C-alpha positions in Angstrom: 55.7 110.0 75.4 55.9 106.8 77.3 57.3 103.7 75.8 54.9 101.4 73.8 53.7 98.6 76.2 55.1 95.2 75.4 51.7 93.5 74.9 50.7 95.9 72.2 53.5 94.7 69.9 51.5 91.5 69.4 48.3 93.4 68.8 50.3 95.4 66.2 51.4 92.0 64.7 47.7 91.2 64.1 47.5 94.3 62.0 50.4 93.2 59.9 48.8 89.7 59.5 45.6 91.3 58.2 47.6 93.5 55.8 49.5 90.4 54.6 46.3 88.5 54.0 44.8 91.4 51.9 47.9 91.3 49.6 47.9 87.4 49.5 44.2 87.1 48.5 44.6 89.5 45.6 47.6 87.6 44.3 46.0 84.1 44.4 42.5 84.5 43.1 42.8 86.6 39.9 43.5 83.7 37.6 40.2 82.1 38.6 38.3 85.2 37.3 40.0 85.5 34.1 37.5 83.5 31.9 34.5 85.5 33.2 36.4 88.8 32.8 37.4 88.0 29.3 33.7 87.5 28.4 32.3 90.6 30.3 35.0 93.0 29.5 35.5 91.7 25.9 39.3 91.1 26.7 41.6 89.4 24.3 44.5 87.2 25.3 47.0 90.1 25.2 44.8 92.1 27.6 44.2 89.1 29.9 48.0 88.8 30.2 48.3 92.5 31.1 45.7 92.1 33.8 48.2 89.8 35.5 51.5 91.3 34.3 50.9 95.1 35.2 50.5 94.3 38.8 53.7 92.3 39.0 55.7 94.9 37.1 54.5 97.9 39.2 55.2 95.7 42.4 58.7 95.0 41.3 59.5 98.6 40.4 58.1 100.0 43.6 59.6 97.9 46.3 62.9 99.6 46.9 61.5 103.3 46.6 58.8 102.1 49.0 61.5 101.1 51.6 63.0 104.6 51.3 59.6 106.2 51.8 59.1 104.2 55.1 62.5 105.2 56.5 61.9 108.9 55.6 58.3 109.5 56.3 57.5 106.9 59.0 56.5 103.3 58.5 53.1 103.6 60.1 52.1 106.5 57.8 53.3 104.7 54.8 51.5 101.6 55.7 48.2 103.5 56.2 48.6 105.2 52.8 49.4 102.0 51.1 46.3 100.2 52.6 44.1 103.2 51.4 45.6 102.8 47.9 45.1 99.1 47.9 41.5 99.4 49.2 40.5 102.1 46.6 42.1 100.2 43.7 40.3 97.1 44.7 37.0 98.9 44.5 38.0 100.3 41.1 39.0 96.8 39.9 35.7 95.3 41.1 33.6 97.8 39.2 35.8 98.4 36.2 33.7 98.9 33.1 36.5 98.4 30.6 39.9 96.7 30.2 41.8 100.0 30.3 40.3 100.9 33.6 40.9 97.5 35.1 44.6 97.6 34.0 45.0 100.9 35.6 43.3 99.7 38.8 45.6 96.6 38.8 48.7 99.0 38.4 47.4 100.9 41.6 47.0 97.6 43.4 50.6 96.7 42.5 51.8 100.1 43.9 49.9 99.6 47.1 51.4 96.1 47.5 54.9 97.5 46.8 54.5 99.9 49.6 52.9 97.3 52.0 55.4 94.3 51.8 58.8 96.0 52.6 57.2 98.4 55.1 55.7 95.4 57.0 59.0 93.6 57.1 61.0 96.6 58.2 58.7 96.8 61.3 59.7 93.5 62.6 63.2 94.2 63.8 62.3 97.5 65.3 59.1 96.1 67.2 60.4 92.9 68.6 63.3 91.6 70.6 65.8 89.1 69.3 64.0 86.3 71.1 60.6 87.3 69.8 61.6 88.0 66.2 61.5 84.6 64.8 58.0 84.0 66.0 56.9 87.3 64.6 58.5 86.6 61.2 56.9 83.0 61.3 53.5 84.4 62.0 53.7 87.0 59.2 55.0 84.5 56.7 52.4 81.9 57.7 49.7 84.5 57.0 51.1 85.1 53.6 51.2 81.4 52.8 47.6 80.7 54.2 46.3 83.0 51.4 47.5 80.4 48.8 44.8 77.7 49.7 42.2 80.0 51.2 42.3 82.5 48.4 41.3 80.0 45.6 38.7 78.3 47.7 37.1 81.6 48.7 37.4 82.9 45.2 35.9 79.8 43.7 32.9 80.0 45.9 32.4 83.7 45.1 32.7 83.1 41.3 30.0 80.3 41.6 27.6 82.7 43.3 28.4 86.3 42.3 30.0 88.2 39.4 33.8 88.3 38.8 34.2 91.8 40.7 33.4 90.0 44.0 36.9 88.5 44.1 38.3 92.0 44.5 35.6 93.1 46.9 36.8 90.5 49.6 39.8 92.8 50.0 37.7 95.6 51.3 36.7 94.2 54.8 40.3 92.9 55.2 41.7 96.3 54.3 39.3 98.1 56.6 40.1 95.9 59.5 43.9 96.3 58.9 43.5 100.1 58.6 41.8 100.2 62.0 44.3 97.8 63.5 47.4 99.7 62.2 46.0 103.1 63.3 45.2 101.7 66.8 48.1 99.5 67.6 51.1 100.1 65.4 53.8 102.4 66.7 55.4 105.0 64.4 59.1 104.7 63.5 61.6 107.4 63.8 61.9 109.4 60.6 65.0 110.4 58.8 64.1 113.9 58.0 67.4 115.2 56.7 68.1 112.4 54.1 67.8 113.3 50.4 66.2 110.7 48.0 68.7 109.3 45.6 66.6 109.8 42.3 69.2 108.1 40.2 69.2 105.1 42.4 65.4 104.9 42.4 65.3 105.0 38.6 68.0 102.5 38.0 66.7 100.0 40.7 63.2 100.4 39.4 64.2 99.9 35.7 66.4 96.8 36.7 63.6 95.1 38.6 60.9 95.9 36.1 63.0 94.6 33.1 64.1 91.5 34.8 60.6 90.7 36.0 59.1 91.4 32.5 61.5 89.1 30.8 60.9 86.3 33.2 57.1 86.7 32.8 57.6 86.5 29.0 59.2 83.1 29.3 55.8 81.7 30.1 54.6 82.7 26.6 57.9 82.5 24.5 61.1 80.6 24.2 64.3 81.7 26.1 66.0 82.7 22.9 63.2 85.0 21.9 64.1 88.8 21.9 61.1 89.6 24.1 62.8 87.4 26.7 66.5 87.8 26.6 66.3 91.6 25.6 64.6 92.7 28.9 66.7 90.3 31.0 69.8 91.6 29.5 68.6 95.2 29.9 67.7 94.5 33.5 71.1 93.1 34.3 72.8 96.2 32.6 70.6 98.5 34.7 71.5 96.5 37.8 75.2 96.8 37.0 74.7 100.6 36.5 72.8 100.8 39.8 75.8 99.3 41.7 78.2 101.6 40.1 75.9 104.6 40.8 75.4 103.6 44.4 79.2 103.3 45.0 79.8 106.9 43.8 76.6 108.5 45.3 76.9 110.9 48.3 73.7 109.7 49.9 73.0 106.3 48.1 69.6 104.6 48.0 71.1 101.3 49.3 74.2 101.3 51.4 76.1 98.5 49.6 78.1 97.8 52.8 75.0 96.0 53.9 76.1 93.1 51.8 79.3 92.8 53.8 77.2 91.7 56.7 77.1 87.9 56.5 73.9 87.5 58.4 72.1 89.8 56.0 73.5 88.5 52.7 73.3 84.8 53.5 69.9 85.2 55.3 68.6 86.9 52.1 70.2 84.2 49.9 68.8 81.5 51.7 65.3 83.1 51.8 65.6 83.6 48.0 66.5 79.9 47.6 63.3 79.0 49.5 61.2 81.3 47.3 62.7 79.7 44.2 61.7 76.2 45.2 58.4 77.3 46.6 57.1 79.2 43.5 58.1 76.2 41.3 56.3 73.8 43.5 53.2 76.0 43.7 53.3 76.3 39.9 53.4 72.7 39.2 51.3 71.1 42.0 48.0 72.4 41.1 48.4 71.4 37.5 49.4 67.8 38.8 46.3 67.7 41.1 43.9 68.7 38.2 45.5 66.7 35.4 46.5 63.5 37.1 44.1 63.3 40.1 41.1 65.0 38.5 40.3 67.6 41.0 38.8 71.1 40.4 40.3 74.4 41.6 38.9 74.0 45.1 40.0 70.4 45.4 43.5 71.5 44.3 43.6 74.1 47.0 42.5 71.7 49.7 45.3 69.3 48.7 47.8 72.1 49.5 46.7 72.1 53.0 49.3 69.4 54.1 52.0 71.6 52.9 50.6 74.6 54.8 50.2 72.5 57.9 53.7 71.4 57.8 54.9 74.9 57.2 52.9 76.3 60.2 54.3 73.6 62.5 57.8 74.4 61.3 57.3 78.1 61.7 56.0 77.8 65.2 59.1 75.6 66.2 61.7 77.7 64.3 62.4 80.3 67.0 62.8 77.6 69.8 65.0 75.5 67.5 67.2 78.5 66.7 67.8 79.3 70.5 68.3 75.6 71.4 70.6 74.4 68.6 71.8 77.7 66.9 70.5 79.4 63.8 73.0 77.6 61.7 71.6 74.1 62.7 68.0 75.2 62.7 68.2 76.5 59.2 70.3 73.4 58.2 67.7 71.1 59.5 65.0 73.0 57.8 66.9 72.8 54.4 67.4 69.1 54.9 63.7 68.4 55.5 62.9 70.7 52.6 65.3 68.9 50.3 64.3 65.4 51.5 60.6 66.3 50.7 61.5 67.5 47.2 63.5 64.4 46.3 60.8 62.2 47.7 58.3 64.0 45.6 60.5 63.6 42.6 59.8 59.8 42.6 56.1 60.5 42.0 54.5 58.2 39.5 51.3 58.1 37.5 49.8 55.8 40.1 50.7 58.0 43.1 47.7 59.4 44.8 46.7 62.1 47.2 48.2 60.4 50.3 51.5 60.2 48.6 51.4 64.0 47.7 50.2 64.8 51.1 53.2 63.1 52.8 56.0 64.6 50.7 54.4 68.1 50.6 54.0 68.0 54.4 57.7 67.1 54.8 58.6 70.0 52.4 56.3 72.4 54.3 57.9 71.5 57.6 61.4 72.2 56.2 60.2 75.4 54.6 58.6 76.4 57.9 62.0 75.9 59.8 64.2 77.4 57.1 62.4 80.5 56.1 61.9 82.4 59.5 65.5 81.5 60.5 66.8 82.9 57.3 64.6 86.0 57.5 65.6 86.6 61.0 69.2 86.5 60.2 68.7 89.1 57.4 66.2 91.4 59.2 68.2 91.1 62.4 71.2 92.6 60.9 69.4 95.8 60.1 69.5 99.0 62.3 66.2 100.8 62.9 67.3 103.6 60.6 67.9 101.4 57.5 65.3 98.7 58.2 63.0 100.0 55.5 65.5 100.0 52.6 67.1 96.8 53.9 63.7 95.0 54.0 63.0 96.3 50.6 66.2 94.8 49.2 65.4 91.6 50.9 61.9 91.6 49.5 63.1 92.4 45.9 65.7 89.7 45.8 63.2 87.1 47.2 60.5 88.2 44.6 63.1 87.8 41.8 64.0 84.5 43.3 60.4 83.4 43.0 60.0 84.8 39.5 63.1 83.0 38.4 61.9 79.8 40.1 58.4 79.9 38.3 60.1 80.7 35.0 63.0 78.3 35.1 61.2 75.4 36.7 58.2 76.0 34.5 60.3 75.9 31.5 61.8 72.6 32.6 58.3 71.1 33.1 57.1 72.3 29.8 60.1 71.2 27.8 60.1 67.7 29.4 56.3 67.3 28.7 56.5 68.5 25.1 59.5 66.2 24.3 57.4 63.1 25.2 54.1 63.8 23.6 52.9 63.9 20.0 52.2 67.3 18.3 48.4 67.4 19.0 49.0 67.3 22.7 52.0 69.7 23.1 50.2 72.9 23.9 49.6 71.8 27.5 48.7 68.7 29.5 45.1 69.9 29.7 45.0 70.2 25.8 46.7 66.8 25.6 44.1 65.3 27.8 41.4 66.9 25.8 42.8 65.6 22.6 43.1 62.1 24.1 39.4 62.0 25.1 38.3 63.6 21.7 40.2 60.8 20.0 39.0 58.2 22.7 42.7 57.1 23.0 43.6 55.6 26.3 47.2 55.2 25.0 47.5 58.9 24.3 46.0 59.8 27.7 48.5 57.5 29.5 51.3 59.1 27.5 50.2 62.7 28.4 49.9 61.8 32.1 53.3 60.1 32.1 55.0 62.9 30.3 53.6 65.5 32.8 54.6 63.4 35.8 58.1 63.1 34.4 58.2 66.8 34.0 57.0 67.3 37.6 59.8 64.9 38.9 62.5 66.9 37.1 61.1 70.1 38.6 61.2 68.6 42.1 64.7 67.1 41.6 66.1 70.4 40.3 64.5 72.3 43.4 66.0 69.6 45.6 69.5 70.1 44.2 69.0 73.8 45.1 67.9 72.8 48.6 71.1 71.0 49.0 72.9 74.3 48.1 70.8 75.8 50.9 72.0 73.3 53.4 75.7 74.1 52.6 75.1 77.8 52.8 73.3 77.5 56.1 76.0 75.3 57.7 78.9 77.4 56.3 77.8 81.0 56.9 74.9 81.4 59.3 76.0 82.1 62.9 76.8 79.1 65.2 75.2 80.9 68.2 71.9 82.6 68.7 72.1 86.4 68.4 72.1 88.2 71.8 71.1 91.8 72.3 73.9 94.1 73.2 73.5 97.4 74.8 75.9 99.2 72.5 74.2 98.0 69.3 70.6 97.4 70.2 69.1 100.7 71.0 65.8 101.2 72.8 63.6 101.4 69.7 64.4 97.7 68.8 62.7 96.7 72.0 60.3 99.6 72.9 59.3 101.8 70.1 58.3 105.3 70.9 55.3 107.0 69.2 56.6 109.7 67.0 53.8 112.0 65.9 
């Protein structure tokens, strides 16, 4: 068959953007629906927690096996199946008559997302040239981030006018459009027909990611020293160590560990993980700050994230050109400097700081994030060959997801500890419980104490993230390549530039 025309690659990227939005919407709007679901489905607190947790656990467990499926059976086929699973489970979730059926539907949604995310990332290095790749990565990452402000705004409007299931039904038109776009425009990848699936590696990697993720989730409800926290985390670390030993001895390993000897992949993945760590911490703390200190509702909080998104989109649009002009090393370094500067600026927030202050530092943070993330991702994904792009992208996605989970858990713990240490016992449950107690007691002093304690916790979160950003600066300047990657005939085969349709 003839080579895929160059212009269709960008239409294919549209399909991936729609797919990314479908996953992003689902992740961002569930929490808004929980109060209504608790009433209609008669769900207790434990069941509500499982509504959220089961999705995350299945997503974590499925990412690396999903990368193998894409490499073996074709990424277009895998993505079509994943979208079908995601759409069907969204329908099941919307019309679930009981908590058990809803939890099962959420588990299927997690499976669909696990198949979608690494498969999408694996297509980038095989569809686009070295020059085009940062723009493609930035576009895809930008679509994922847009779901954060759009999802709650859209979800809030739906919940004000319809029943809770409507927040899952919005996935359906997006999934249908994505299915049509993938079927029409996405080229199929070459399949690795003769490769056996490493069952031991699948079990150990899934067990490690699931246990680590579960332990991190439990930190939100318990203390670090609780057995329900450190038990799963220790088990996850043990499973991860066994996985490494197994992979070293396996004849056909699930993950070729020599991948980590490539500085581009290892450092690029590490830098992207650092970005996710800071980003999840910021996105955990900021909406609470907007609601508790600025008095906004859910929609108002989402709108106040727009400066961050705008800065990020500007940074992502410039990342590819910067990387070619001044080198990936300096482009990523500049991104981390801006990111770090925005975080340290935000760490000086006071109780009298308003919306304009928050908009300024979040825009700077977003600009740095937009420059750093595509450059780091390009370094990691660009090191992959077409044959191992699926599993490599899955490993990258898994580590970035763990980085985000660690960020939410550790930075959330810092915020909670700092807040509780500064308020009296009747206000320690949360900042919102503290404000309610202050208003109930008609105590302006207690209200000021609660707000000051929360802002102090926010400042510590941002300062901690800023220190990690400094580490990102050093890693980027020390290890990323000093010259832009150039395609070489011996190592850049035709499928990296023009993908054949393999039916």
